[in-house]
C-alpha positions as CSV (number, residue, x, y, z in Angstrom):
1,M,1.5,21.7,57.6
2,G,2.3,24.5,55.2
3,L,3.0,25.0,51.6
4,I,6.7,24.4,51.9
5,E,6.3,21.2,54.1
6,L,3.8,19.9,51.5
7,R,6.2,20.6,48.6
8,D,9.1,18.9,50.4
9,Y,6.9,15.8,51.1
10,L,5.7,15.5,47.6
11,R,9.0,15.9,45.8
12,G,10.4,12.6,44.6
13,R,7.4,10.5,45.9
14,G,5.6,10.1,42.6
15,E,1.9,10.0,43.1
16,V,0.5,10.4,46.6
17,S,-3.0,10.3,47.9
18,A,-4.6,13.0,50.0
19,A,-5.1,10.3,52.7
20,E,-1.4,9.5,52.7
21,I,-0.5,13.2,53.0
22,A,-3.1,13.7,55.8
23,A,-1.8,10.7,57.7
24,H,1.8,11.8,57.3
25,F,1.1,15.3,58.7
26,G,-1.5,14.2,61.2
27,V,-4.3,16.4,59.7
28,Q,-7.7,15.9,58.2
29,M,-7.9,15.3,54.5
30,S,-9.8,18.6,54.2
31,A,-6.7,20.4,55.3
32,V,-4.7,19.0,52.4
33,E,-7.0,20.3,49.6
34,P,-6.5,24.0,50.0
35,L,-2.7,23.8,50.1
36,A,-2.6,21.3,47.2
37,G,-5.0,23.6,45.3
38,E,-2.6,26.5,45.7
39,W,0.3,24.5,44.3
40,A,-1.9,23.3,41.4
41,R,-2.9,26.9,40.6
42,R,0.9,27.7,40.4
43,G,1.4,24.8,38.0
44,K,3.6,22.8,40.3
45,L,1.1,20.0,41.2
46,A,-1.1,17.7,39.2
47,Q,-4.2,16.3,40.7
48,S,-6.0,13.2,39.5
49,G,-9.5,12.3,40.5
50,S,-10.8,10.8,43.7
51,T,-10.5,7.1,44.1
52,C,-12.3,4.6,46.2
53,S,-11.0,2.1,48.7
54,K,-12.6,-0.6,46.5
55,G,-10.5,0.6,43.5
56,G,-11.2,2.8,40.5
57,G,-13.0,6.2,40.5
58,C,-15.3,7.1,43.4
59,S,-18.9,6.7,42.5
60,G,-20.3,7.1,46.0
61,C,-20.8,3.4,46.6
62,C,-18.8,3.2,49.8
63,S,-18.0,5.4,52.9
64,S,-14.2,5.5,52.7
65,P,-13.0,7.3,49.6
66,S,-9.2,8.0,49.8
67,G,-9.4,11.4,48.1
68,A,-7.5,12.8,45.2
69,F,-4.0,11.8,44.2
70,Y,-1.3,14.4,43.7
71,R,1.9,14.4,41.7
72,W,4.6,17.1,42.1
73,L,5.6,18.6,38.7
74,G,8.4,20.8,40.0
């Protein structure tokens, strides 16, 4: 997965979680963050906070956070 592949995946998908991106590309969630961060620095991607599999913001109460959510701004 590279910057262009991530961009193409995010376009037109609305809001996508880091977990969904990682699953789509078959990579660890930790591989998503640096590329998403680069697009965010360029002003092309908005990131919302981490969420929890139990819903709402992650407060560390469970072991399966789904990571940040990303939205392509174009």
